N, C-alpha and C positions, 0 to 999 in steps of 0.2 A: 784623612785628616776630619776631626770635627771643625764643623762650621764656625765655631767661638774660637777655635785654636787658628783656623786660618784669617779670622780676621784680627786677631792679635798680630800674627805675622805680617800682614798687609802693613798694617801700622808701622812695625819694624823696620819694614824696607823702605817705606815712605819717610820716615824719620833720618835714614842713613843716605839719602840722595835728593839732590834738590828738584830734579824732575825726573821721571821714570814712565817710560809708555806701560800702556797696556798690557801690550804684547810681552814685555819683559817681565812685566810681574806675573802673568799666567806662563810662562815659561819656569819663571823661580817657583810659584805654589803648586804648579803642575795641575793647571785648571785651563780651562777655556777663557778668551778674552771675554766673552758674554758674561760666564760666571766674575770676572773681575769688575764689570761694569756694575754687574749687581749688589756685588760686597763693597765698593764706594759708595754708591747711592744710599748704602744701609749704613755705613761710617758717618756719612754726612747728616742724614737724618738725626743718628743719635747724639750731633753734637761734634764730632771730629772733625779739626779744621782741615779738610781735603780740598784743595782748589785746583782746576784744571777740567779738562774735558775729553771725553773721547776721540782718538786721532790725534789728539795734540800731546798729551800725558799728564801726569798726576804729580802733586807736591803738598807737603804740609804747608799751610799758610806762616811764614817768619813772623807774622804779627801775633799768632796765637799760639803759640808752643805748647807742646802738652807736658805739664808738671813730671819731675822725675818721678820714680815710684820710690817711695819712703817707708823702710822697715827700721826697726830698733836692732841693734846689735845683736841682740837674744832671739829676734825670730830669725835672723840672716843664719846665726848658730843652729837654731831647730831647722831651718830647711837645709844646711849643708850635712846635718847628722842626718836627716832622712834620706837625702840623695847618698850618703855613703853607705847607709843601712839597705837601700835597693839595692847599691852595685855590688854588696857582698852576696847578699840573700837572694837576689831576684834574677833572671835570665837575660843575658846580654843584651837585648833591644830595648828592655826596660831599662836597665843601667843605662845605657845611652841615651835613651829619652829625658833620665833625671839630671846626667851631666848638663845636656843641651837647655834644659829648662834652667838649671842653675847659670849658665852662661849668659843666657837671654836676660836674666835678670839682673845678673854684673854689669853687662852692657848700658844699661840704663840707669843704674844708681848715680845718686851725687857722689863727687869726689870724695868727699870726707869717709863715705861708706866704702870704696873700691877695696876690694880683697879683704874685707870682714869677715865674708863669710869664709873664704877658703883657708885663713889663719886661722878659723876655730879649732881647738884643741879637744875635739870630740870623735873619736875614731870607731869604726865598727870593722875589725880586722876579718880576714876572709878565709885565712890559712886552715880554720879548723870548720870550714864550711863542706859537708859533704855532697858532692855533686847529686847523689840519689835523692838529698832531702828537697830539691827544685825540680825531679825530672819530671819534665812534658808541661812545664810552667807557661813556657810560650805557647804551646801548642790549646792548653786549656785555656790562656786570657784569650787567644782566637775565637775558640769554640763560644765563649761565654758572650763575647763581643757580637758573633755572628748568628748568634741561636740556633747552635749546630750540636746533634746529639754527640757523645762522644761512647767508644766502644773501650773498655779498660779490662785489662788480665790484671788480675790483684792478688797479693798473698796477705792473709791476714797474719794477726801475731802468733797463732798457734801454728802458722804454715798451709794450712789450708788454702788451695787457690781457686780461685773462680774469675769468669767472665760474665762483666755486666756492661750493661746500656744505660746511660745515665744520662740527664738533661741538668749539664752543667749548671750551677747557679752563681757561686762565687767560692773565690779562693780566699783562704784565710791563714795569717801567719802567725805562728805560736811562739815565737821566740826561740824556738829550736830547728822549727822545720814548717812546711808548709800543707795543709789538705785544701781537698775540694769537695765542697758540698753542692748536692744537688737531688734530682729528682731520681731514683732507681728503678726502672721499667721492670726488672725481676722481682724485686721484693714489694711493690708499689707504695712507696713511701721515700722520704727523706733518709739518705745516707751522707756519711762522711767517710773520705777515704784519704789516708796518708799517703803523699807524694812519694816518700822513700819506700813505700811497698808495692807503689806502681811498677809491675812488669815491661805493661807495654800500654801505650795510650795514642789513639786511632780518631782522627773526628772525623766523622762520617759526613756525607752529602747532606741525610736528612736535618731536615730544620724544624725547632719546635716554636710553639708559641704559648705565651703566659695562660694558664686556665686554672680555674678557683680551685683553691687547695693546693697548687704545684708552682707557686711563684716562691719568688726570693722573699718578697715580705712575708707570705706564710712559712717561709722557712725560719725567718727571725722571731716571729710569733710564735711559733713552735718551741724555740731554744730560749727563748726571753721569758 
């Protein structure tokens, strides 16, 4: 979990309870108590009204409650549609994350906006989505995040098959399916691979670092 996400979740846990110990917070967040102490100090320095101390427990000050999240109904509809698109077109893990994010937002909305997102009449049906169109999506997301080289077995549009080692840099959704773009070690250049043509995807132990001419920024400049 990214630190920014952890700090946000920490605030939500404090909002739900009067006083909670560092140990309980650590168990909930799956981190050490020392990490909780550091995170609480960071929140205090940034102005979040946390009171308490190590060994006793923490709570948000009742005199200084945080304002509720405010969105327009249009913004909530956009977020809901985004989550529904993710649910239809992405892998199950990312779909679950999108739904969890919406639930977290819903939990802290003002009463007047409760249920506004869920009632949005905007839908992304999934019955026509082919599983091959998102084949290997979860593995490729992990490889990009961990900067790992990927071995692909790939079938081109003309039926020719090949094996490639790529440094995956980004996943792109085209409205009808996904592709992965990266630095192809075989061709010595940027290449784009449609996921519905990927026969096998293997995330390797080998890691890579950004090099001049081979980074995501270089890729975007090349296609821009």
